[in-house]
TITITI-881729 format. One record per residue: x, y, z of N, C-alpha, C in turn; residue in three letters. Coordinates in steps of 0.1 Angstrom, whole numbers, padded with zeros to 4 digits, always signed. Example, Ala and Ser with C-alpha at 12.3 -4.5 7.8 and 13.67 -1.06 7.14 Angstrom:
BEGIN
+0132-0057+0078+0123-0045+0078+0132-0033+0078ALA+0128-0022+0071+0137-0011+0071+0129+0000+0079SER
END
This chain:
BEGIN
+1126+1064+0400+1134+1062+0388+1144+1074+0387UNK+1157+1072+0385+1167+1083+0384+1163+1092+0373UNK+1165+1105+0376+1162+1116+0366+1173+1116+0355UNK+1170+1118+0342+1180+1120+0332+1188+1132+0335UNK+1201+1131+0333+1210+1142+0336+1207+1154+0328UNK+1204+1153+0315+1202+1164+0307+1190+1172+0311UNK+1179+1165+0316+1167+1172+0320+1169+1179+0333UNK+1178+1174+0342+1179+1179+0355+1189+1191+0356UNK+1200+1189+0348+1210+1199+0349+1206+1213+0345UNK+1197+1214+0335+1193+1228+0330+1185+1235+0341UNK+1180+1228+0351+1172+1234+0361+1180+1238+0373UNK+1194+1235+0372+1202+1238+0384+1207+1253+0384UNK+1210+1258+0396+1215+1272+0397+1229+1272+0390UNK+1234+1284+0385+1246+1285+0378+1258+1279+0385UNK+1259+1281+0399+1270+1276+0406+1271+1261+0406UNK+1259+1254+0405+1259+1240+0405+1262+1235+0390UNK+1258+1243+0380+1262+1239+0367+1277+1239+0365UNK+1284+1249+0370+1298+1250+0369+1305+1238+0376UNK+1299+1234+0388+1305+1223+0395+1303+1210+0387UNK+1292+1209+0380+1289+1197+0372+1299+1196+0361UNK+1303+1208+0354+1313+1208+0343+1326+1203+0348UNK+1331+1208+0360+1343+1204+0366+1344+1189+0369UNK+1333+1184+0374+1332+1170+0378+1333+1162+0365UNK+1326+1166+0354+1327+1159+0341+1341+1158+0336UNK+1347+1170+0336+1361+1170+0331+1370+1161+0339UNK+1369+1162+0352+1377+1153+0361+1375+1138+0358UNK+1362+1135+0355+1359+1121+0352+1365+1116+0339UNK+1365+1125+0329+1371+1121+0316+1386+1119+0317UNK+1393+1127+0326+1407+1125+0328+1410+1111+0335UNK+1401+1108+0344+1403+1095+0351+1401+1083+0342UNK+1391+1085+0332+1389+1074+0323+1401+1072+0314UNK+1407+1083+0309+1418+1082+0300+1431+1079+0306UNK+1432+1081+0319+1445+1079+0326+1448+1064+0327UNK+1460+1060+0323+1463+1045+0323+1464+1040+0337UNK+1459+1027+0339+1461+1020+0352+1474+1015+0354UNK+1480+1015+0366+1493+1008+0368+1491+0993+0366UNK+1502+0987+0362+1501+0972+0360+1497+0964+0373UNK+1489+0954+0371+1485+0946+0382+1475+0951+0392UNK+1469+0963+0389+1459+0969+0397+1445+0967+0391UNK+1435+0966+0399+1422+0964+0394+1413+0975+0399UNK+1408+0983+0391+1400+0995+0395+1386+0993+0388UNK+1376+0996+0396+1362+0996+0390+1361+1006+0379UNK+1356+1003+0368+1355+1013+0357+1347+1025+0362UNK+1354+1036+0359+1348+1049+0363+1334+1052+0357UNK+1333+1047+0345+1320+1049+0338+1308+1043+0345UNK+1311+1032+0353+1300+1026+0360+1297+1034+0372UNK+1306+1042+0377+1304+1050+0389+1297+1063+0386UNK+1298+1067+0373+1294+1081+0370+1279+1083+0372UNK+1270+1074+0367+1256+1076+0370+1252+1078+0384UNK+1259+1069+0393+1256+1070+0407+1261+1083+0413UNK+1273+1087+0409+1278+1099+0415+1270+1111+0411UNK+1267+1112+0398+1259+1123+0393+1246+1124+0399UNK+1239+1112+0399+1225+1112+0405+1225+1117+0419UNK+1235+1112+0427+1235+1116+0442+1238+1130+0443UNK+1247+1136+0434+1250+1150+0435+1237+1158+0431UNK+1231+1154+0421+1219+1161+0416+1207+1161+0426UNK+1205+1149+0432+1194+1148+0442+1197+1157+0454UNK+1210+1157+0458+1214+1165+0469+1212+1180+0466UNK+1215+1184+0454+1214+1198+0449+1199+1202+0449UNK+1191+1193+0444+1176+1196+0443+1171+1197+0457UNK+1175+1189+0466+1170+1189+0480+1174+1202+0487UNK+1187+1206+0484+1191+1219+0491+1184+1231+0485UNK+1182+1230+0472+1174+1241+0465+1160+1242+0471UNK+1153+1231+0473+1140+1231+0478+1139+1236+0492UNK+1149+1232+0500+1149+1236+0514+1152+1250+0516UNK+1161+1256+0507+1164+1270+0508+1152+1279+0505UNK+1142+1274+0497+1131+1282+0494+1119+1280+0504UNK+1121+1272+0514+1110+1271+0524+1110+1282+0534UNK+1098+1286+0540+1098+1295+0551+1106+1290+0562UNK+1111+1300+0571+1120+1297+0581+1115+1286+0591UNK+1101+1288+0595+1096+1279+0605+1095+1264+0599UNK+1092+1263+0586+1092+1250+0580+1106+1244+0578UNK+1115+1253+0574+1129+1249+0573+1135+1243+0586UNK+1131+1250+0597+1136+1245+0610+1130+1231+0613UNK+1117+1229+0609+1111+1217+0612+1116+1205+0605UNK+1123+1208+0593+1128+1197+0585+1142+1192+0590UNK+1148+1201+0598+1162+1198+0603+1162+1194+0617UNK+1151+1195+0625+1151+1191+0639+1140+1181+0641UNK+1143+1172+0650+1133+1162+0653+1123+1167+0663UNK+1110+1163+0662+1100+1167+0672+1103+1160+0685UNK+1102+1168+0696+1105+1163+0709+1093+1155+0714UNK+1095+1143+0719+1083+1135+0724+1077+1142+0736UNK+1064+1142+0737+1056+1148+0748+1055+1137+0759UNK+1058+1141+0771+1057+1132+0782+1042+1132+0788UNK+1036+1120+0788+1022+1119+0793+1023+1112+0807UNK+1014+1116+0815+1012+1110+0828+1002+1099+0828UNK+1007+1087+0826+0999+1075+0824+0993+1071+0838UNK+0997+1077+0849+0992+1073+0862+0979+1080+0865UNK+0975+1089+0857+0962+1097+0861+0953+1096+0849UNK+0940+1092+0852+0930+1091+0842+0918+1100+0846UNK+0912+1107+0836+0900+1115+0838+0888+1109+0831UNK+0877+1110+0837+0865+1105+0831+0853+1114+0834UNK+0847+1120+0823+0836+1129+0824+0823+1121+0824UNK+0814+1123+0834+0802+1115+0835+0793+1119+0823UNK+0787+1108+0818+0777+1109+0807+0764+1105+0811UNK+0753+1109+0804+0740+1104+0808+0739+1089+0808UNK+0733+1083+0818+0731+1069+0819+0743+1061+0825UNK+0754+1068+0828+0766+1062+0834+0763+1056+0848UNK+0769+1045+0851+0768+1039+0864+0783+1037+0869UNK+0785+1036+0882+0798+1035+0887+0804+1021+0883UNK+0796+1011+0883+0800+0998+0878+0805+0998+0864UNK+0798+1005+0855+0802+1005+0841+0815+1014+0839UNK+0816+1024+0847+0828+1033+0846+0840+1025+0851UNK+0839+1018+0862+0851+1011+0867+0855+1000+0857UNK+0845+0993+0851+0849+0983+0841+0856+0989+0829UNK+0851+1001+0824+0857+1007+0813+0871+1012+0815UNK+0874+1015+0828+0887+1020+0832+0897+1009+0836UNK+0892+0996+0836+0900+0985+0839+0902+0982+0853UNK+0892+0987+0862+0893+0984+0876+0883+0973+0880UNK+0886+0966+0890+0878+0954+0894+0866+0959+0902UNK+0856+0950+0903+0844+0953+0911+0847+0953+0926UNK+0858+0945+0929+0862+0946+0943+0867+0960+0947UNK+0875+0966+0938+0879+0980+0941+0868+0989+0942UNK+0858+0987+0933+0846+0996+0933+0839+0995+0947UNK+0837+0983+0952+0830+0981+0964+0838+0986+0976UNK+0852+0986+0975+0860+0993+0985+0857+1008+0986UNK+0856+1014+0974+0853+1028+0974+0839+1031+0979UNK+0830+1023+0975+0816+1025+0979+0814+1023+0994UNK+0822+1014+1000+0822+1012+1014+0826+1025+1021UNK+0836+1032+1016+0841+1045+1022+0830+1055+1020UNK+0822+1054+1009+0812+1064+1005+0799+1062+1013UNK+0798+1052+1021+0785+1048+1027+0779+1060+1035UNK+0787+1067+1042+0781+1077+1051+0778+1090+1043UNK+0784+1091+1031+0782+1103+1023+0773+1101+1011UNK+0773+1090+1005+0765+1086+0993+0766+1096+0982UNK+0778+1102+0980+0780+1111+0969+0781+1104+0956UNK+0785+1091+0956+0786+1084+0943+0773+1078+0938UNK+0763+1079+0946+0750+1074+0942+0743+1083+0932UNK+0747+1095+0931+0741+1105+0922+0752+1111+0912UNK+0755+1103+0902+0765+1108+0892+0757+1114+0880UNK+0760+1127+0878+0753+1134+0867+0763+1140+0857UNK+0758+1142+0845+0767+1149+0835+0772+1162+0841UNK+0784+1165+0839+0791+1177+0845+0800+1173+0857UNK+0797+1161+0863+0806+1155+0873+0818+1149+0866UNK+0829+1148+0873+0842+1142+0867+0848+1133+0877UNK+0853+1122+0873+0861+1113+0881+0876+1113+0877UNK+0885+1115+0886+0899+1114+0883+0905+1103+0891UNK+0911+1093+0884+0917+1081+0889+0932+1083+0890UNK+0938+1081+0902+0953+1081+0903+0958+1067+0906UNK+0968+1063+0898+0973+1049+0899+0987+1050+0906UNK+0990+1038+0913+1004+1038+0919+1013+1032+0908UNK+1026+1029+0913+1036+1024+0904+1033+1010+0898UNK+1023+1003+0905+1019+0989+0900+1006+0990+0892UNK+1002+1003+0888+0990+1005+0881+0977+1001+0888UNK+0978+1001+0901+0966+0999+0910+0960+1012+0914UNK+0947+1012+0917+0940+1024+0920+0945+1029+0934UNK+0951+1041+0934+0956+1047+0946+0946+1057+0952UNK+0939+1064+0944+0929+1074+0948+0919+1077+0937UNK+0908+1083+0941+0898+1087+0931+0892+1100+0936UNK+0891+1110+0927+0885+1123+0931+0872+1124+0923UNK+0861+1127+0930+0848+1131+0924+0847+1146+0924UNK+0846+1152+0912+0844+1166+0911+0829+1168+0908UNK+0822+1174+0918+0808+1177+0917+0805+1191+0911UNK+0812+1201+0917+0812+1214+0911+0824+1221+0917UNK+0826+1234+0914+0838+1241+0918+0840+1242+0933UNK+0829+1241+0940+0829+1242+0955+0828+1229+0962UNK+0828+1218+0955+0825+1205+0961+0833+1194+0954UNK+0843+1188+0961+0850+1177+0956+0851+1167+0967UNK+0852+1154+0963+0854+1143+0973+0866+1135+0969UNK+0875+1133+0978+0887+1125+0975+0887+1112+0982UNK+0887+1101+0975+0887+1087+0981+0902+1082+0980UNK+0908+1079+0991+0922+1076+0992+0924+1062+0998UNK+0932+1054+0991+0935+1040+0996+0945+1041+1008UNK+0941+1034+1019+0950+1034+1031+0960+1022+1030UNK+0969+1022+1040+0979+1011+1040+0972+0997+1041UNK+0961+0996+1048+0954+0983+1050+0946+0979+1038UNK+0946+0987+1027+0939+0984+1015+0925+0990+1014UNK+0919+0994+1026+0906+1001+1026+0907+1015+1021UNK+0896+1021+1017+0895+1035+1013+0889+1044+1023UNK+0893+1056+1024+0887+1066+1032+0883+1078+1023UNK+0875+1087+1028+0872+1098+1020+0874+1111+1027UNK+0877+1122+1019+0879+1135+1024+0871+1144+1016UNK+0861+1151+1022+0853+1161+1015+0859+1175+1014UNK+0861+1180+1003+0867+1193+1001+0856+1203+0996UNK+0853+1213+1005+0842+1222+1003+0848+1236+1002UNK+0842+1244+0993+0846+1258+0992+0832+1266+0991UNK+0829+1273+1002+0816+1280+1003+0814+1290+0991UNK+0825+1296+0986+0823+1305+0975+0816+1318+0980UNK+0810+1325+0970+0802+1337+0973+0789+1336+0966UNK+0779+1343+0972+0766+1343+0967+0763+1357+0961UNK+0758+1357+0949+0754+1370+0942+0740+1370+0938UNK+0733+1380+0942+0718+1381+0941+0714+1387+0927UNK+0703+1383+0923+0697+1389+0910+0682+1389+0912UNK+0676+1400+0906+0662+1402+0908+0654+1399+0895UNK+0643+1393+0896+0635+1390+0884+0621+1395+0887UNK+0615+1401+0876+0601+1406+0877+0594+1404+0864UNK+0581+1401+0866+0573+1399+0854+0558+1400+0856UNK+0550+1399+0846+0536+1399+0846+0531+1386+0840UNK+0521+1380+0846+0515+1367+0841+0508+1369+0828UNK+0512+1361+0818+0505+1360+0805+0503+1345+0803UNK+0491+1340+0804+0489+1326+0802+0491+1320+0816UNK+0500+1310+0817+0503+1303+0830+0514+1310+0838UNK+0514+1308+0851+0525+1313+0859+0538+1307+0855UNK+0538+1294+0852+0550+1287+0849+0557+1293+0836UNK+0549+1295+0826+0555+1300+0813+0560+1314+0816UNK+0552+1322+0823+0556+1336+0825+0569+1337+0834UNK+0570+1328+0844+0582+1328+0852+0594+1324+0844UNK+0592+1314+0835+0603+1309+0826+0608+1321+0817UNK+0598+1328+0812+0601+1339+0803+0609+1350+0810UNK+0607+1351+0823+0613+1361+0831+0628+1357+0835UNK+0631+1344+0833+0645+1340+0835+0646+1330+0847UNK+0635+1326+0853+0635+1317+0864+0637+1302+0859UNK+0643+1294+0867+0645+1280+0864+0633+1271+0869UNK+0633+1259+0864+0622+1249+0869+0623+1248+0884UNK+0636+1247+0889+0638+1246+0904+0633+1258+0911UNK+0635+1270+0906+0630+1282+0912+0615+1282+0913UNK+0608+1278+0902+0594+1278+0901+0588+1267+0911UNK+0595+1256+0912+0590+1245+0921+0591+1250+0936UNK+0602+1258+0939+0603+1263+0953+0592+1273+0956UNK+0588+1282+0946+0578+1291+0948+0564+1284+0950UNK+0562+1274+0942+0549+1266+0944+0549+1260+0958UNK+0560+1255+0962+0561+1248+0975+0558+1258+0987UNK+0564+1270+0985+0562+1281+0995+0548+1285+0998UNK+0540+1286+0986+0526+1291+0987+0516+1280+0985UNK+0519+1268+0986+0510+1257+0982+0497+1257+0990UNK+0498+1262+1003+0487+1262+1012+0479+1275+1011UNK+0484+1284+1003+0477+1298+1003+0471+1301+0989UNK+0476+1294+0979+0470+1298+0966+0471+1285+0957UNK+0461+1284+0948+0462+1274+0938+0467+1280+0925UNK+0479+1277+0921+0485+1284+0909+0478+1281+0896UNK+0471+1270+0895+0464+1267+0883+0451+1275+0882UNK+0444+1278+0893+0431+1284+0893+0430+1298+0897UNK+0440+1302+0906+0439+1315+0913+0449+1325+0908UNK+0458+1321+0899+0468+1331+0893+0463+1334+0879UNK+0461+1347+0876+0454+1351+0864+0463+1360+0856UNK+0460+1362+0843+0467+1371+0835+0466+1385+0841UNK+0478+1392+0841+0478+1405+0847+0484+1405+0861UNK+0484+1394+0868+0490+1393+0881+0505+1395+0880UNK+0512+1401+0890+0526+1404+0889+0534+1396+0899UNK+0546+1393+0896+0555+1386+0906+0569+1392+0906UNK+0576+1391+0917+0589+1396+0919+0597+1385+0927UNK+0609+1383+0922+0617+1372+0929+0632+1377+0930UNK+0638+1374+0941+0652+1376+0943+0659+1362+0945UNK+0668+1359+0936+0675+1346+0937+0690+1349+0938UNK+0697+1341+0946+0712+1342+0947+0718+1330+0941UNK+0729+1332+0934+0736+1321+0927+0750+1321+0933UNK+0755+1308+0935+0768+1306+0941+0780+1305+0931UNK+0791+1312+0934+0803+1312+0926+0815+1309+0934UNK+0824+1302+0928+0838+1300+0934+0847+1307+0924UNK+0852+1319+0927+0859+1327+0918+0849+1332+0907UNK+0853+1329+0894+0844+1333+0883+0836+1321+0878UNK+0837+1309+0885+0830+1297+0881+0818+1294+0889UNK+0807+1292+0883+0794+1289+0890+0794+1275+0895UNK+0788+1273+0907+0787+1259+0912+0773+1253+0909UNK+0765+1261+0901+0751+1257+0898+0742+1256+0910UNK+0747+1261+0921+0738+1262+0933+0731+1275+0933UNK+0718+1275+0937+0711+1288+0938+0700+1286+0949UNK+0695+1297+0954+0685+1297+0964+0676+1309+0962UNK+0663+1307+0965+0654+1318+0964+0655+1325+0978UNK+0656+1339+0978+0657+1347+0990+0645+1355+0992UNK+0637+1358+0982+0625+1366+0984+0615+1365+0973UNK+0602+1364+0976+0592+1363+0965+0580+1372+0969UNK+0575+1379+0959+0562+1386+0961+0553+1383+0949UNK+0541+1380+0951+0531+1378+0941+0519+1387+0943UNK+0516+1395+0934+0504+1404+0935+0493+1399+0928UNK+0484+1393+0935+0471+1387+0929+0460+1397+0931UNK+0450+1395+0922+0439+1405+0923+0431+1405+0936UNK+0433+1394+0944+0426+1393+0957+0435+1396+0969UNK+0448+1392+0968+0457+1394+0979+0471+1394+0974UNK+0480+1398+0984+0495+1397+0981+0501+1386+0989UNK+0509+1378+0982+0517+1367+0988+0532+1372+0989UNK+0538+1369+1000+0552+1372+1001+0559+1362+1010UNK+0572+1360+1007+0580+1350+1015+0595+1355+1014UNK+0602+1355+1026+0615+1360+1026+0624+1350+1035UNK+0635+1347+1030+0644+1337+1036+0652+1345+1047UNK+0652+1339+1059+0660+1344+1070+0673+1336+1071UNK+0682+1342+1079+0696+1335+1081+0695+1321+1087UNK+0684+1318+1094+0682+1305+1100+0677+1294+1090UNK+0676+1298+1077+0672+1289+1066+0657+1287+1065UNK+0649+1295+1073+0634+1294+1072+0628+1306+1065UNK+0616+1303+1059+0609+1314+1052+0599+1320+1061UNK+0597+1333+1060+0587+1341+1068+0581+1351+1059UNK+0568+1355+1062+0562+1365+1054+0568+1379+1059UNK+0563+1390+1053+0569+1403+1056+0567+1407+1070UNK+0558+1401+1077+0556+1404+1091+0563+1395+1101UNK+0571+1386+1095+0579+1377+1104+0572+1364+1108UNK+0561+1361+1102+0553+1349+1106+0558+1337+1097UNK+0560+1326+1103+0566+1314+1096+0557+1308+1086UNK+0563+1305+1075+0556+1297+1064+0559+1283+1064UNK+0568+1278+1074+0572+1264+1075+0562+1256+1083UNK+0562+1243+1080+0555+1234+1088+0565+1227+1098UNK+0561+1223+1109+0570+1218+1119+0576+1204+1114UNK+0589+1202+1118+0596+1189+1116+0593+1179+1128UNK+0593+1167+1124+0593+1156+1135+0607+1154+1139UNK+0609+1153+1152+0623+1149+1157+0627+1135+1153UNK+0617+1126+1155+0619+1112+1152+0608+1107+1143UNK+0611+1104+1130+0600+1101+1121+0596+1086+1121UNK+0592+1082+1133+0587+1068+1135+0573+1068+1141UNK+0565+1057+1139+0552+1057+1144+0551+1056+1159UNK+0562+1051+1165+0563+1050+1180+0577+1051+1184UNK+0579+1052+1197+0593+1054+1203+0601+1041+1203UNK+0614+1042+1200+0623+1031+1202+0636+1037+1208UNK+0644+1029+1215+0656+1034+1221+0667+1035+1210UNK+0676+1044+1213+0687+1047+1204+0698+1037+1206UNK+0703+1031+1194+0714+1021+1195+0727+1027+1191UNK+0727+1038+1183+0739+1045+1179+0736+1059+1176UNK+0743+1068+1184+0741+1083+1182+0748+1088+1170UNK+0744+1100+1167+0751+1109+1157+0765+1112+1162UNK+0775+1109+1153+0789+1111+1157+0798+1113+1145UNK+0800+1126+1141+0809+1128+1129+0823+1125+1131UNK+0828+1122+1144+0842+1118+1146+0843+1104+1151UNK+0834+1096+1148+0834+1082+1153+0846+1075+1147UNK+0853+1067+1156+0864+1059+1151+0859+1045+1147UNK+0865+1040+1136+0861+1026+1132+0867+1017+1142UNK+0859+1007+1146+0864+0998+1157+0875+0989+1153UNK+0878+0987+1139+0888+0978+1135+0900+0986+1130UNK+0898+0996+1122+0909+1004+1116+0914+1015+1125UNK+0905+1019+1134+0909+1030+1143+0909+1044+1136UNK+0904+1044+1124+0903+1057+1116+0889+1063+1118UNK+0889+1076+1115+0876+1083+1116+0866+1078+1105UNK+0855+1073+1109+0844+1069+1100+0831+1075+1105UNK+0827+1086+1100+0816+1094+1106+0803+1085+1106UNK+0795+1087+1116+0782+1082+1117+0772+1094+1116UNK+0767+1096+1104+0760+1109+1101+0745+1109+1105UNK+0741+1099+1112+0727+1098+1116+0725+1092+1130UNK+0713+1089+1133+0709+1083+1146+0702+1070+1143UNK+0706+1059+1150+0701+1046+1148+0691+1043+1159UNK+0679+1037+1155+0669+1033+1164+0666+1018+1163UNK+0663+1012+1174+0661+0997+1175+0647+0994+1170UNK+0644+0997+1158+0631+0994+1152+0631+0981+1145UNK+0622+0972+1148+0621+0959+1142+0617+0960+1127UNK+0620+0950+1119+0616+0950+1105+0601+0952+1104UNK+0597+0961+1095+0583+0964+1092+0577+0975+1100UNK+0585+0982+1108+0580+0994+1115+0577+1005+1105UNK+0566+1012+1106+0563+1023+1097+0572+1035+1099UNK+0578+1040+1087+0587+1051+1087+0579+1063+1081UNK+0580+1075+1088+0572+1086+1084+0580+1097+1078UNK+0574+1106+1070+0582+1118+1065+0583+1128+1076UNK+0595+1132+1078+0597+1142+1090+0591+1155+1088UNK+0589+1159+1075+0582+1172+1072+0577+1171+1057UNK+0570+1181+1053+0565+1181+1039+0577+1183+1030UNK+0576+1177+1018+0587+1179+1009+0585+1171+0996UNK+0596+1170+0988+0596+1162+0976+0606+1151+0976UNK+0603+1139+0973+0612+1128+0973+0622+1130+0961UNK+0635+1130+0964+0645+1132+0953+0653+1119+0951UNK+0653+1109+0960+0660+1097+0958+0652+1085+0964UNK+0651+1074+0957+0647+1061+0962+0657+1052+0956UNK+0667+1047+0964+0678+1039+0958+0681+1027+0967UNK+0689+1018+0961+0694+1006+0968+0709+1006+0967UNK+0715+1007+0979+0730+1008+0980+0735+0995+0987UNK+0747+0990+0983+0752+0977+0989+0755+0979+1004UNK+0757+0991+1008+0760+0993+1023+0749+1000+1030UNK+0743+1010+1024+0732+1018+1030+0719+1011+1029UNK+0718+1001+1020+0706+0994+1018+0696+1002+1010UNK+0683+0998+1011+0673+1007+1005+0672+1020+1013UNK+0671+1031+1006+0670+1044+1013+0663+1054+1005UNK+0658+1064+1012+0650+1075+1007+0656+1088+1011UNK+0656+1098+1002+0660+1111+1005+0649+1121+1001UNK+0646+1130+1010+0635+1140+1008+0641+1154+1009UNK+0637+1163+0999+0641+1177+1000+0629+1184+1006UNK+0632+1192+1017+0622+1200+1023+0624+1215+1020UNK+0617+1223+1027+0618+1238+1024+0633+1242+1025UNK+0637+1251+1016+0650+1257+1017+0661+1247+1017UNK+0669+1248+1029+0681+1241+1030+0680+1227+1037UNK+0669+1222+1039+0667+1210+1047+0665+1197+1038UNK+0672+1186+1042+0670+1173+1036+0670+1163+1047UNK+0663+1152+1044+0663+1141+1054+0665+1128+1046UNK+0672+1118+1053+0675+1105+1047+0670+1094+1056UNK+0666+1083+1050+0660+1072+1058+0667+1059+1052UNK+0675+1052+1060+0683+1041+1055+0679+1027+1060UNK+0684+1017+1053+0683+1003+1057+0668+0998+1057UNK+0660+1004+1048+0646+1001+1047+0643+0987+1042UNK+0632+0981+1047+0627+0969+1041+0619+0971+1029UNK+0611+0981+1029+0602+0984+1017+0600+0999+1016UNK+0600+1004+1004+0597+1018+1002+0583+1020+0996UNK+0576+1030+1000+0562+1032+0996+0559+1044+0988UNK+0570+1051+0984+0569+1063+0975+0578+1062+0964UNK+0578+1072+0955+0586+1072+0943+0593+1085+0941UNK+0604+1086+0934+0611+1099+0932+0601+1109+0925UNK+0602+1122+0930+0594+1132+0924+0580+1134+0931UNK+0577+1125+0940+0564+1125+0947+0564+1135+0958UNK+0553+1143+0960+0552+1152+0971+0547+1144+0983UNK+0553+1146+0995+0548+1140+1007+0545+1150+1018UNK+0537+1147+1027+0533+1156+1038+0539+1151+1051UNK+0540+1160+1061+0546+1156+1074+0537+1145+1080UNK+0544+1134+1084+0537+1123+1091+0532+1113+1081UNK+0534+1115+1068+0530+1105+1058+0538+1093+1059UNK+0532+1081+1058+0540+1068+1058+0547+1067+1044UNK+0560+1065+1045+0568+1065+1033+0576+1051+1031UNK+0577+1044+1042+0585+1031+1041+0583+1022+1053UNK+0588+1010+1053+0589+1001+1064+0604+0999+1067UNK+0607+1000+1080+0621+0998+1084+0625+0983+1082UNK+0639+0981+1081+0644+0968+1078+0658+0966+1082UNK+0665+0958+1074+0679+0954+1078+0687+0952+1065UNK+0684+0960+1055+0691+0959+1042+0704+0966+1042UNK+0713+0962+1034+0727+0968+1033+0736+0961+1043UNK+0747+0968+1047+0757+0962+1056+0753+0965+1070UNK+0746+0957+1077+0741+0959+1090+0743+0946+1099UNK+0744+0948+1112+0745+0936+1120+0731+0931+1126UNK+0721+0939+1123+0708+0936+1127+0698+0946+1123UNK+0685+0944+1125+0674+0953+1121+0675+0966+1129UNK+0674+0977+1122+0674+0990+1129+0670+1001+1118UNK+0667+1013+1123+0663+1024+1114+0673+1035+1116UNK+0679+1039+1105+0689+1050+1105+0683+1062+1099UNK+0684+1074+1106+0677+1086+1102+0688+1097+1102UNK+0688+1105+1091+0697+1116+1089+0689+1129+1086UNK+0695+1140+1092+0690+1154+1088+0702+1162+1083UNK+0700+1168+1071+0710+1176+1065+0706+1190+1064UNK+0714+1200+1068+0711+1214+1067+0723+1220+1058UNK+0719+1226+1047+0729+1232+1038+0739+1221+1033UNK+0733+1209+1031+0741+1197+1026+0751+1192+1036UNK+0749+1195+1048+0758+1190+1059+0750+1182+1069UNK+0754+1170+1073+0747+1163+1083+0748+1169+1097UNK+0737+1169+1104+0736+1175+1117+0729+1165+1126UNK+0730+1167+1139+0723+1158+1148+0708+1161+1148UNK+0700+1151+1144+0685+1154+1142+0678+1156+1156UNK+0684+1152+1166+0678+1153+1179+0681+1166+1186UNK+0691+1173+1182+0695+1186+1188+0695+1198+1179UNK+0695+1196+1166+0696+1207+1156+0684+1216+1157UNK+0687+1229+1154+0676+1238+1153+0668+1236+1140UNK+0656+1232+1141+0648+1229+1129+0635+1237+1129UNK+0629+1239+1118+0616+1247+1117+0605+1241+1126UNK+0600+1250+1135+0590+1246+1144+0577+1254+1142UNK+0575+1260+1130+0563+1268+1127+0561+1279+1137UNK+0571+1285+1142+0570+1296+1151+0574+1309+1145UNK+0569+1321+1150+0574+1334+1144+0589+1336+1145UNK+0594+1345+1138+0608+1348+1138+0612+1352+1153UNK+0623+1347+1158+0627+1350+1172+0628+1365+1174UNK+0624+1369+1186+0623+1384+1189+0636+1391+1187UNK+0647+1384+1191+0660+1391+1190+0665+1393+1175UNK+0658+1385+1166+0662+1387+1151+0652+1395+1144UNK+0641+1399+1150+0630+1406+1143+0634+1419+1136UNK+0641+1428+1143+0645+1441+1137+0654+1439+1125UNK+0664+1430+1126+0673+1428+1115+0665+1422+1103UNK+0656+1413+1106+0648+1407+1095+0640+1417+1088UNK+0632+1426+1095+0624+1436+1089+0632+1446+1081UNK+0644+1449+1086+0653+1458+1078+0657+1451+1065UNK+0660+1439+1065+0663+1432+1053+0651+1431+1043UNK+0639+1429+1049+0627+1428+1040+0625+1442+1033UNK+0628+1453+1040+0626+1466+1034+0636+1468+1023UNK+0648+1463+1025+0659+1464+1015+0655+1456+1002UNK+0650+1443+1004+0647+1435+0993+0634+1440+0986UNK+0625+1445+0993+0613+1450+0986+0616+1462+0977UNK+0625+1470+0981+0629+1482+0973+0637+1476+0961UNK+0645+1466+0963+0652+1460+0951+0642+1454+0941UNK+0632+1448+0946+0622+1442+0937+0614+1453+0930UNK+0610+1464+0937+0603+1474+0930+0611+1481+0920UNK+0624+1483+0922+0633+1489+0912+0634+1481+0900UNK+0635+1468+0901+0635+1459+0890+0622+1459+0882UNK+0611+1460+0889+0598+1461+0882+0597+1473+0874UNK+0602+1485+0879+0602+1497+0871+0610+1496+0858UNK+0622+1489+0860+0630+1488+0848+0624+1478+0838UNK+0617+1468+0843+0610+1459+0834+0599+1466+0826UNK+0591+1474+0833+0580+1481+0827+0585+1491+0817UNK+0597+1497+0820+0602+1508+0811+0607+1502+0798UNK+0613+1490+0798+0619+1484+0786+0610+1472+0781UNK
END
């Protein structure tokens, strides 16, 4: 509703009041001035309310604006610049319970595109274990079709899946070894070893590794007592200032009332006691109940017979008929029992330190995730599941998360440390034990 002139004018600055008086006087003259004959002029009185109100509203607006702070005054006179967004790139942070199928559907991609990516991932199987903390980045082309997808696992490990000209996808693994920084933990057992180790700062994974190292030498439930001491050196991996969440135990000593237990990691990935004697159990070269001829060798540079592009074969294939018993290559813990559209039913086992094994295209699995297995234990029956041309057994050995030839790789053979490495190993043991003792003194002091 227009404001009354009388109420508004009194609130105007003096300069505006003078302008208003001049305008009023000019209007009176126009009203009294006689019109020329034959002309039609809109009565000035009808224009006055409109003219006055517009002038007053403009004056009030100028007065309000002049009293605003400078940054707000600028914002009223300039339009906000639109921000340009890149609609061709989408990010998705993995949440608990997520599956690749559900993610692709939520992002508007077809199941066919998902299977194309999974086909490229067959030899790596990185997409089979999506965990919170992982991130997927989707890059679209000008037709809003999936051009590439990056899987961020941690700062030192990314996998890029790229669409080729023929419509298929290939992958490129991007690794950054980063740097390892060691830290020493020391403590005294009060109650259980597990609780005491947690209180000292060790993780569940660290404690499981220690249990595995000494499982044949001590019963942690019955033979570790209050007052026993432990010392641990753990290294954590960083890329720049960012952790990759990777860690490894490098040295352990437990002082029990009856004896001392110790284990030290050598550069070859095996654990030895302070005298250089192996704590490992031997690996099987071929984890089958009997011998079969090889149908396809390990070949990280194998060319795809159709596309001509590099499609690694990260394991060795054996002509085992369906139902052949498959054995655990060494003692370890089962970490995966999965069914993949291309790898079929498969098992992955974590062994001591840096060793893992995979068993693919199985007909039937006989173990479950989290289960402890021993060397030579029957874990599955071979088959022809997944994308295969016939029944066979595919076996992989990974060292430091990299596939190696299981028939030629240097693997633990339960032998003492090599003679040429012995002096360097003993020197490192001396250094680590001093580091452990220094940490124990600090712990006892504070």
